[in-house]
Phi, psi and omega in degrees: 000135182282163177296324178294318179293317179295321174298320180296319177296318178297319178298319174301311179299317178299320184282322191241351179090151185293321177310306186292317179300315177298316178304312180292327172302320179297315177300312180303315180298318181295321176295320177297322179299312180299318179299314178301316179297310184288320187255339185240350184050044180253083182298320184297313177293322177298317179298321175300313182293321179294323178296320180288323176304307181301314179302311182291323175299322180292319176296318179298323180294335178268347183277132180239017179265000000 
C-alpha cells in the first residue's frame, strides 16, 4: 500500500469511524463475490469473498470506534 493510499484510508476512518469503514469493506467483499458469480461463474472465488465479507462484518459488529 502506498503512503498516499494509507493516508486516504486513515482519512476515511477519521471521517466515518472504523466501524463504518469496516462495514463498507464487508459490503464491497459481498459485491465482489456477486460479480464473480454473475460474470465469471467462479463459485470458488465468490465463496472466498463471501467468507471475508462475513468475517469483516463480525469484526465491524464488535468495533465501536
